[in-house]
Every structure is written in structure tokens, then in C-alpha cells.
Residue frames as qw, qx, qy, qz and C-alpha x, y, z in Angstrom:
[[0.164, -0.593, -0.654, -0.440, 9.33, 17.37, 28.60],
 [0.388, -0.719, -0.454, 0.356, 9.21, 19.05, 32.00],
 [0.313, -0.306, 0.097, 0.894, 11.38, 21.95, 30.85],
 [0.021, -0.288, -0.566, -0.772, 8.94, 22.68, 28.03],
 [0.347, -0.683, -0.633, -0.112, 5.99, 22.67, 30.40],
 [0.425, -0.593, -0.251, 0.636, 7.79, 25.05, 32.78],
 [0.212, -0.099, 0.294, 0.927, 8.63, 27.41, 29.92],
 [0.159, -0.478, -0.641, -0.578, 5.03, 27.41, 28.65],
 [0.417, -0.715, -0.533, 0.174, 3.74, 28.08, 32.16],
 [0.399, -0.440, -0.057, 0.802, 6.26, 30.90, 32.60],
 [0.071, 0.128, 0.452, 0.880, 5.31, 32.52, 29.26],
 [0.281, -0.612, -0.667, -0.321, 1.61, 32.18, 30.20],
 [0.439, -0.678, -0.405, 0.428, 2.18, 33.86, 33.57],
 [0.283, -0.255, 0.144, 0.913, 4.14, 36.70, 31.96],
 [0.071, -0.331, -0.578, -0.742, 1.31, 37.23, 29.45],
 [0.376, -0.688, -0.621, -0.026, -1.27, 37.23, 32.25],
 [0.416, -0.547, -0.207, 0.696, 0.76, 39.79, 34.18],
 [0.181, -0.031, 0.345, 0.920, 1.08, 41.99, 31.09],
 [0.209, -0.501, -0.636, -0.549, -2.67, 41.89, 30.28],
 [0.447, -0.676, -0.539, 0.229, -3.54, 42.50, 33.91],
 [0.362, -0.395, -0.048, 0.843, -1.22, 45.51, 34.04],
 [0.023, 0.197, 0.480, 0.855, -2.79, 46.95, 30.88],
 [0.343, -0.622, -0.638, -0.297, -6.27, 46.56, 32.31],
 [0.476, -0.615, -0.401, 0.485, -5.27, 48.02, 35.68],
 [0.279, -0.218, 0.112, 0.928, -3.61, 51.05, 34.09],
 [0.099, -0.347, -0.566, -0.741, -6.66, 51.63, 31.90],
 [0.433, -0.666, -0.594, -0.130, -9.09, 51.47, 34.83],
 [0.489, -0.582, -0.256, 0.598, -6.94, 53.56, 37.19],
 [0.303, 0.705, 0.253, 0.589, -7.57, 57.08, 36.03],
 [0.396, -0.324, -0.320, 0.798, -5.84, 59.95, 37.81],
 [0.175, 0.526, 0.084, -0.828, -7.39, 62.65, 35.65],
 [0.428, 0.336, -0.440, -0.714, -9.76, 62.74, 32.75],
 [0.907, 0.096, -0.100, -0.399, -11.17, 59.69, 31.07],
 [0.708, -0.394, 0.585, 0.042, -9.72, 56.20, 31.32],
 [0.834, 0.549, 0.012, -0.053, -8.88, 55.79, 27.65],
 [0.762, -0.374, 0.258, 0.462, -5.18, 56.39, 28.32],
 [0.592, 0.615, 0.237, 0.464, -4.66, 58.67, 25.32],
 [0.476, -0.275, -0.176, 0.816, -3.70, 61.66, 27.47],
 [0.084, 0.428, 0.328, 0.838, -5.78, 64.28, 25.69],
 [0.428, -0.749, -0.460, -0.212, -8.17, 64.73, 28.62],
 [0.631, -0.600, -0.188, 0.455, -5.41, 65.86, 30.98],
 [0.471, 0.345, 0.142, 0.799, -4.11, 68.64, 28.77],
 [0.202, -0.704, -0.348, 0.585, -3.96, 72.06, 30.43],
 [0.364, 0.585, 0.386, 0.613, -5.04, 74.86, 28.06],
 [0.266, -0.869, -0.305, 0.286, -4.96, 77.65, 30.69],
 [0.345, -0.586, 0.267, 0.683, -1.80, 79.26, 29.16],
 [0.453, 0.313, 0.648, 0.526, -2.95, 78.97, 25.55],
 [0.124, 0.443, -0.018, -0.888, -3.56, 82.14, 23.56],
 [0.362, 0.422, 0.809, 0.193, -6.65, 81.41, 21.52],
 [0.033, 0.019, -0.275, -0.961, -7.84, 83.80, 18.82],
 [0.282, 0.491, 0.718, -0.404, -11.47, 84.82, 19.01]]
């Protein structure tokens, strides 16, 4: 029974770490918005746009 409890606790801690990492990465924004999609950090300075 103790091995099962240790495994459940280990899986729970791994899940907590994973969720915490997702939240931290979402809140830590280097550039643009914090949605994490990457479209805010796109550089269009070299684009040739037709007017």
C-alpha cells in the first residue's frame, strides 16, 4: 500500500510542476502579449506590403 501512495504523490507533484510551469511561462512575457501564441512578436520591418 505504501508504494501506491508514493506513486500517487509523485504523479501529483509532477502534475503540479507541469501546471505551475505553464502558468509561469504564460505570465512571463518577454515581448508582446502573454497569450503565448507568438504572433505579437513578429517583426514585419522587412515585409514588402502592396499599397
